C-alpha positions as CSV (number, residue, x, y, z in Angstrom):
1,M,-5.4,-7.0,21.8
2,Q,-6.9,-7.1,25.2
3,V,-8.3,-4.0,27.0
4,A,-6.1,-2.8,30.2
5,T,-8.2,0.2,31.4
6,I,-11.4,1.9,30.8
7,E,-11.7,5.6,32.1
8,R,-14.9,6.7,30.0
9,P,-14.7,9.1,28.3
10,H,-11.2,9.7,28.7
11,R,-8.8,6.6,27.9
12,L,-8.9,3.4,26.5
13,R,-5.9,1.4,27.0
14,L,-5.5,-2.2,24.9
15,F,-2.6,-4.1,25.2
16,V,-1.0,-7.4,23.4
17,E,1.3,-9.7,25.4
18,H,3.7,-11.9,23.4
19,P,6.4,-13.9,24.5
20,D,8.9,-11.9,22.4
21,L,7.3,-8.1,22.4
22,H,4.8,-6.6,25.1
23,Y,2.7,-3.3,23.4
24,E,0.5,-1.1,24.5
25,L,-1.6,1.4,22.7
26,D,-3.4,4.1,24.9
27,H,-6.5,6.0,23.1
28,L,-6.7,9.5,25.2
29,I,-9.4,12.1,24.8
30,D,-8.8,15.3,26.3
31,A,-11.1,18.3,26.5
32,I,-9.2,21.6,24.5
33,Y,-10.5,25.0,26.0
34,G,-12.7,26.6,23.8
35,G,-15.0,23.5,22.8
36,G,-13.7,20.5,20.9
37,C,-11.6,17.8,22.0
38,R,-8.3,16.1,20.9
39,I,-7.4,12.8,20.2
40,S,-3.9,10.9,20.7
41,L,-2.7,7.7,20.4
42,I,0.4,6.8,22.7
43,F,2.1,3.7,21.6
44,R,4.6,2.0,23.7
45,S,6.7,-1.8,23.0
46,R,8.8,-3.8,25.2
47,P,10.8,-6.5,23.4
48,E,10.7,-9.3,26.2
49,T,13.5,-11.6,25.3
50,P,16.3,-11.6,23.2
51,A,15.1,-12.6,20.0
52,G,12.2,-9.8,20.3
53,R,14.9,-7.7,20.5
54,A,16.7,-8.6,17.5
55,V,13.6,-8.3,15.9
56,H,12.0,-5.4,17.0
57,P,14.2,-2.7,15.0
58,F,12.7,-4.5,11.9
59,M,9.2,-4.6,12.6
60,T,9.3,-0.7,14.1
61,P,8.4,0.5,10.8
62,F,5.2,-2.0,10.2
63,M,3.9,-1.6,13.6
64,E,3.8,2.6,12.6
65,I,2.0,1.5,9.3
66,T,-0.6,-1.1,11.4
67,L,-0.9,1.6,14.1
68,R,-1.5,4.3,11.7
69,D,-4.3,2.5,10.0
70,E,-5.9,1.5,13.1
71,L,-6.1,5.2,14.4
72,E,-7.8,6.2,10.8
73,R,-9.9,3.7,11.4
74,D,-10.8,4.2,15.1
75,L,-11.4,8.1,14.1
76,S,-13.8,6.6,11.5
77,D,-15.8,4.6,13.8
78,L,-16.1,7.7,16.2
79,A,-17.0,10.1,13.9
80,S,-19.9,7.9,12.8
81,A,-21.0,7.0,16.2
82,V,-21.2,10.8,17.2
83,T,-23.2,11.6,13.8
84,A,-25.6,8.5,14.4
85,Q,-25.9,10.1,18.0
86,N,-26.3,13.3,16.9
87,S,-29.2,12.1,14.3
88,A,-30.8,10.4,17.5
89,A,-31.1,13.1,19.4
90,P,-34.4,14.9,19.9
């Protein structure tokens, strides 16, 4: 995966450019009225070739599992970073 866009602190967009399939992951962080925040993951995939269009329906369930696992790791990493930052604050 490669970084396409970083808009601190609200957005991180990653992408994979493959000959058969292009896909993007957007991590969005929005403030919520009353405090806190919401983290969203938006996934977009686009088959680029006839072979990509043929395998895309079969790959989708596996990509969903991979994305779920990735989001869980991202949230765990974020929680660890926030905890470490709060612990270091005076």
